[in-house]
N, C-alpha and C positions, 0 to 999 in steps of 0.2 A: 767155743762158738764155731760152727761150721762155716765154710766159705760162703754158702748160700745165704746164711743169716748176716754175714758181714756185708754182702751185696745189698741185702734188704735195708740194713742200717744206713748204708751209704745212699739209699734212694735209687738204686740201680735196677730194682725189680718192680715193674709196673703193677699196681694193684696190691702191693704188699708193704707193710710197715710194722715196726716194733713199737710197743707202748710199755713203759714201766710206771707202775703205780705204787707209791710209797705212802704209808700212813703212820701217824704217831699218836700216842696217848700217854700222858705223864701221871695219870691218877687212876690206873686200872684197879678195879676192886673185885670182889668175889661175885659180882653180877656180870653177866656177859655184856660187853660193850663193842660197838663199832670201833675200829682202830682209826680214829680221826680226832683232830683237835677241837672240833665243834662240841664235843662232849666234856671237855675239861672245865674245871672250876665251876662245877654246878650246872653244866650244860646237859644236853640230852644224852641218854645212854646210847641210843641208836638213832640214825637219821630217818625221819619220816618223809618219804618221797611223795610228791603230789600225784594225784590220779589224773590230772589234766594240766596242760601248760598254763603258766601264769606269768605276769610281769615279775621281773627280778629287781629286788631292792638291795642296794649296796650302801653300807654305812661303816664308818670307822669310830673307834672309841677316842680318837685324838683329833683335835682341830688342825694339827700339823699335816694330816693327810688330806690335802686339798690342792687345788690347781696351782696356787702360788706358795705352797707350804714346803717345809724342809723334809717332810716324809714322803709317802707315796702320793703322786699327783694323779695317776690313772692306773686302772687295773684292766687286764685282759681276761675275759671269761670264756672258757671253752664249755659249751653247753649243747644239749640236744633239744631241738624244737619239738612240737607236738607230734611230728611224724618220725621222731627219733633220728632226724638228720643232723649232721654235725654243723655247728655254727660257732662263730667267734664274735665277741662284742668287746670293744674298748670303751670304758666308762671313765669320764673325768670325775674325780672325787670331790666331795664338798664337806669333808670333815665329819662331824657328828650329825650332819643333816643328811637323811637318806636320799639317794638318787634312784629313781625308779625308771626302768627301761620301758620303751614301747614294744620291744621285742618280747616274745613269750617263750619261756623255757620250761622244759619238762624234767630234765636232769642237768645238774651242774657238775661237770666232769673235773674241772680244775680252774683255779683262779691264781693269777700271778701279777705282781707289780710290773706295770709296763713302763712307767716313767716315774722318776723320783727326784726330790730336791737334794740338798747337800747331805742329808742323812743317808741317802742311797737306798734305804728300805722303808717299809711302813713303820710309822712312829707308834701307832696304836693297833689294836686288833681289828681286822676288817671282816665283816660278815656279809654273806649273800643269802637272801631269803626269798622264798616264793610262797605267797599266801600266808605270810607270817611264820613259816616253818624254815628253820635254818638249814641251808643246803651245802654251804662251804664256808670255811673260816681260815683266815691267815693270822696266826699269832703275831704279836708285835715283834718286829725285827727279822722275821723269816722270809718275807718276800714271796711266798707261795703257800698254797693250801696243802698240808700233808694229810691226805685221806686215802685209805685203802678201800675205796668205793668207786666203782666205775661201771658204766653200762655200754654194752656193745652197740655201736651205731647201726642204723638201718643200712642195708646193702653190704654188710660185712659179716664174716665169721671170725671169731677170735680163738686162737689156739694157745692154750696155756703152756708156757715153756718152763717156768720156774716159779716157786713160791717160797717165802721165807718169813721167819719171825724171830725176834730177839727180845729178851725181857730181862729186867734187872733182878727179878726173882722168879720163882717157879710159877709157871702159867700154862694155860692151854689155849692154843689158837685154832680157829676153825674157819675154813673157806666155804662160803655158801654161794649158791646161785639161785636166782629167782626169775622165772619166765616173765614175759611182757605183762605189765599191769601191776599196780601197787598192791593189790589184794591177792595176787597169786601166791601160792605156797612156795616157800624156799626149801632148798635141800642142802644138807651139808655134803660137800664133796671130799673133804679131807680134813684130818685133825693132826695137830702138831703138839708136842710136849716140850717145854723148855725146863731146865733145871737151874737152881740158884747156886752161886750168883752168876749173873750175866750169861744165862743160858741162851742157846739158839737152836733152831731147827731149820733145815734147808732141804728142799726136795725138787727134783726135776720130774715132770710128768707131762705127757702130751694128752690134752683133753680139749675137745671142741665145745665152744659156747656159741649158740645161735644168735642171730641179730636180735636186739632189744632185750637181751638178758642182763639183769643186774648182777654184778659180782661184788661180794662183800666179804671182807676179812674181819672177823670178830675174835675177841679174846676175853679170858676170864682168869683172874689171879687166884692162886691157891690160898692166899691170905695176906692182907695188908696191901697198901698202895704199891703199884709197880709201874715202872716206865717201860713201855713196849713200843717196838717199831716192827712193822710188817709190810710186806709188799708182794707184788706179782709182776711177772714179765709175760707179755702177750705178743703173739704174732697176728696181726690183722690181715685178712685176705679178702679182697673184694669179691662179691658174689657175681 
């Protein structure tokens, strides 16, 4: 890491910041999947993003994830509104009863447990949906949503610094970008190959992504279920 990036990480450079996005999938198959936990255990292969902003619905699979529970009591949602502007919302949980926000979200960037009871993390799986479509997922006990899916906010350009993928068996990882709009075409920017067992691929490359661009890391197994982890490091620069 150069001295300038260290300064950025410390918050010393106005209009610049670094972002690290890490995703996980424990049941990667021979079909291409988004690297996120929302698709595990029979969930969706890829995340379907909404074409317009909508209310966010947050629910847990456990009654212990509630205001007075032993699990997660509240979550913090980083999301983009209908204008792709960055927003943050803290939501008090109500266990298996969905809590619906008055705020409207277009992209859910990340969800993390904000406050918890004696268990320190979420007791059940926590889901965030927009219009009935799952947008983020925190597996039980993790405290944060592992998803290699992210959108460049309005007013920023994102510079790709590094990308990586690791897999428990041979697999192919692909980094995609999609311009503004859910129906816009996506393009593969880079492809990685991992080898069995516990193979990995790591690359450093400087590439610019314009504001409102969706960034997606997807993977496909050569055969059989695989556990895969993938991520990217970005430098955000204010326009």
